[in-house]
N, C-alpha and C positions, 0 to 999 in steps of 0.2 A: 231608140227602138228598144222594146222590152226583150228580155232574154227568151221569152216564149216564141218569138218569131224566127229563131234560129232553127233550121231544119237539119235533119240527120239522114244521110243516105249511106246505108251499110256502115254505120259508125263514123262517118266523116261529117264534121261540122261544115256547113256551106253558108254562103252569104246571099240569100235571095233578096231582091229589092235593094233596100238601102245598104250601102257598104258599111262594114263595121269599122270602129275607130282604129283598130290595130292594122287595118289594110294599108294605110298610108306608110306606116313604119315598114311593113313587109315589102311593099313596092319599092321603097327607098333601098332596102337591102338588095333586092334583085337588080335595081338600076346600077348599083355600085359593084355588082358581081360578088356580093358577099354570100357566105354560106349559112350564117346563123344570125338571128336577132336575139339578144339578151335583154329581156324586158322585166327588170327587177325593181320592186318597190324600194325607194331610198337611194337609187342610183340613176344616172342618165341612161337612156337606152343605148346599147352598144351593138356593134356589128363585128362579126368575125370575118376578116378579109385576108385570104391567103394564109390562114393559120394564126393571125394575130388579132386581138381585140382592140377596137377603136371606138371612141364616142360617135354615135350617130347623130344625136342632137344634144344641145347643152343642158336642157332643162332636166331637173331631178324629178323622177316619177313618184308621185305621192301614193301611199298605200291604198287610199280610196279609189284613185283613178285606175290603178293597176287592177284592183279587184273588179271594178265595173267593166273594164275593157275585156278582161279574161272571161267573166261570166257571160258576156255577149256571144262568145264563140265556142263555149264548152258544151258538148252534148250532155244530155241528162245523165248517162251512165258515167261519164268522166266526173261530173259534179259529185255524184254519189261516192266514187272512189276517192276523190279529194277529201270529202267529208270524213270518210272512214279511215283512209290510209295517209292523209296529208300529202298526197301526190297523185298525179294521174298523167297518162299518156293518151294522145289521140291524134288523129289527122285532121287538118283544116284545109279547106279548098276555097280559093278565090277563083270563081269561074272565069275561064278564059285567060287566067294569069299563071297560077301555079298551085301546087299542093305543098303543104308544110307538115312536118312531124313536130308535134308540140308536146313538151313536158312542162306541166305546171306543178309547183311545189310551194309549200309554206316555208318561210325563212324569217330571220330575225326581224326584218322591217315590214313584213306582210307577205303577200303573194309574189311569186316571180314565175317567169316562164322563159323557156328557150325554144325558139322556133327554127327548125332547120328546113331550108328550101329543098324540095325534091323536084328534079327535072320532070317535065310533063311526059316525057317518054324515055324509056331506058336507052342508054348509050349502047352501042354495039362493041364487040370485041375489037373491031377495026378502029372505032372512035377512040378506044382506050389504048390502042397499040399493044394489045396483049401478046405475049410471046407464044410460040407454038406449043410449049408445054401446057399452058392453060387451055388452049384450044383443044389439045388432045384429051385433056381431062373431061371436057364437055362431051366428048364422043364416046366415053365409056357408058355402058348401059346399066350398070349396077355398082354398088359400093358406096363409100363415104368420101365426100370431098369437103374439106374445111377451109374457110377463108377467115383469117384471123388478123388481129391488130387492135390498137386502142380505139376508143370512141373517136369518131371523126376521121378515120383513116381511109375511108372510101370502100369499106367492105360491102355495104349494101349496093353501091354502084357496080362493083365488080360482079357480084352475084346476079344482079339484074341483067347484066350483059351476057352472062353465061346462060341464064334462063332464056333470054331472047334468042341466043344462038340455037338452043335446043328447040325452041318454039318454031323457028324458021325452017328447021331441017327434018324434024321427026314428026310422027303421027302418034300421039299418045296423050296421056293425062298428066298434066303438071299441077301439083297442089302446093300452095304456099301457105305457111303459118307464120304470121307476123304480129308484132306489137309496137305500133300499129301498122296497118298496110301502108307501104311506102310507094313503090312503083306499081302503077296499075298496068298490067300486061294485057294487050289486046290479043285475041285469038288469031293465030296464023295457021300453022299446021296442027297445033295441039289444042286440046280442050284445056282451059285454064280455070282452076278453082282457087279463089283466094279467101282465106279465113283470118279473122282478126281476133286476137286474144282480148277478152273482156266484152266483145260484141257477139262473136260466133262460137266461142268456147272459153271456159274459165281459165285454163292453163295450157301451156305448151304441151305438157305430157298428155293431157286429156285429148287435145286435138291430134297429136301424133299417134296416139293409140287408136283413135277413131279412123285416122288416115289409112291405117293398115287394112281396113275393111272397105275402102273407097276406091279400090282398083287403080292406084296411082302408078305411073311409070317413074315419075320424078317427084320428090318431096323437098321443098325448101323450108328449112326451119330457121326463123329469124334469129334465134339465139338459143344455144345449148346451155341453159342456165343451171341445171341441177342434175343430180345423179339419175333421177327417174327419166328425164328427157333424154339424156345421153344413152341410157340403157336401151330405151325403145328405138332410138336412132340407129344404134349399132345393130340391133336385132333386125330392123327394117332393111339395112344394108346387106345383112347376111341372107335375107329372104329374097334378094334379087332386085330390090328397088334402088334407084340412084338417089341418095340422100345428100343434100347440100346444107351446110350449116355454118354458123359463125361462133367464134369464141373470142373473148377479150384477152388474148395472150400475145406475147411478142416472140416470134420464132417458132419454127416447125417442131423442134425438139421439146420446147416448153409446152406446146399444144398437146402433143402425145402424152407428155408427163401429166398435164392437167387432167386429161380425160381418164387416164389410168388411175390417178390418185383420187378421183371423184367417187370411185367404187370402194366398197369395204375391202379391207386387207385380204380376206379369204377369197375374194373374187377377182383380184387384180391379175393373177397369172392367166386366168381364163379370158379376161378382157384383152390382155396383151395378145393372146392367141387369136382372138376374134379380130382385133384391129390389124394384126399382121396379114390377114387374108382379105378383110373387107375395106380397109383404108386404101383409097386410090391416090390421094395426094393432099398436101397442105400448101396453101398460098398465104404467106404472111406479108402484110404490106404496111407501109407508112407513107404519108404524103409529105413532100419536101418542097419548099418554095423554089420557084425557078430563078435562075440568075438574072433574068430580064425583068423580074418582079411581076410578070404577067401570069399569075396563077401558080398552081402547084403540080408536081409530077409524082406519080406513084413509084416507089422503089419496092420491088417484089422479091421476097425470098421464096423459093419453090422447092418442095420436096416431093418426089414421085416415088411411089411404093414399088421399088424394084426388089428382086429377091434378096439383095444385100440389106436393104432397109428393113424388109419384112423380118429377116433373121434377127436383126438388132432389136426390133420391137418385141419379138417373141421372147428373146432372152432378157429383156429389160435393160439392155445396154444403151440407154438413150443418150448418154454422154458421148457416144461415138457417132451419133447420127450426123453431126456437123462435118466430120471428116469424110463420111461417105458422100454427103451432099457436095462437098468441095471437089470430089473426084468423079462426080456424076454428071458432068457437063453434057455428055453425049445423050443423056436422057432429059436434058432441059433443066437440070437442077442447078441451083446456085444459092449461096448464103447471102444474107442481107448486106454485109460489107462489100461483097463483090458487085452487087446490084448498085450500091451507092457509088463505088469506084467507077463503074461504067458510065453512070450519069455525069460524074465529075469529069471523066476523060472526054466526054462529048460536049462539055461546056454547058450542059443543061442546068446544073446546079453549081454553086460556088463552094469553095473550100470550107468556109465557116459553117455553112449548113450541113456539109458532109460530116464535119467533126461532130456537130450537135446530134445528128441522127445515127452516127455509127455505133455499132455494138462494141467493137474493139477500138476504144478511143486512142490507144497508143499508135495505132496504124495511121491515124489522121491527125496526130498531135501537132505536126508542123503546119497544119492548115487552119488551126482554130482561130487565128486572128486575121485571116485573109478575107477579102471581100468576095 
């Protein structure tokens, strides 16, 4: 089939009629409960299964084959970005099967792509067994909530569940800004507007600035990438909007530090003052393989903006935030190592994985060789 037969619906490449050649690979990933397909020229196709990469098929993918297959599914706008910037992100839909977030890039042996499977509907807070502290954050009506962690740590899944909770309870306008759109939310109690970077707006900051004039009650920002986006997000939170966003940081204190240091030095004290009043909480997470090898479980570090936390942020004493979190259990706070220890005590994860994911390795040193 020629590339011209690929259709695009709101920036999503779909497969009308004849299935595309990549579909069989993607269906294999789903059948094996994998999260990602690595489709790289010069290598065999690989699957990420419970955090580890494994060969999906033995054959090495040729550069020509990879290029032909990827051109079949790329929307015109993504092809243009690839040509201009040597990389592109877009969403791909196999009707009746699943959606995928796709990143295509040029690399040494030709083109390559990583396709991440996105569940057809957002999981709920109950599905994810989210603690009460996270549920309480969803019930705030203004301010800034940050969900952080490295790529592939489940941030989008957690945020989608939080948006779903608000959508089921409130009557308002939820606006999401993503690159690309991942979870498609159906309207329950709320009006849902979903915008995609590159299709509906050129940048996060442009879309976020526009959002301030679109009467939102909740804004989800897929990624707080730069100073301008962070600045508008904090301003929106100060204006009485509930803003949710993600950062690629590990730990609550590091998240606050990253935000503050994204601003010019002469504005950092003002930003600390704004964050001390507008920040509602930070959820930092990582996924850890289960002891029974059947999937992964999220370990959550949670910081809630209590008066003590706000005071430390205002004064710039971010190195003391962890101590405050350790003593803030009554507010639902906990540090990452405590979350890992709890999963270990319950037998959900094993000692070796606990050691690998721990922040303070010394605390788990005696477990590093255990199964």
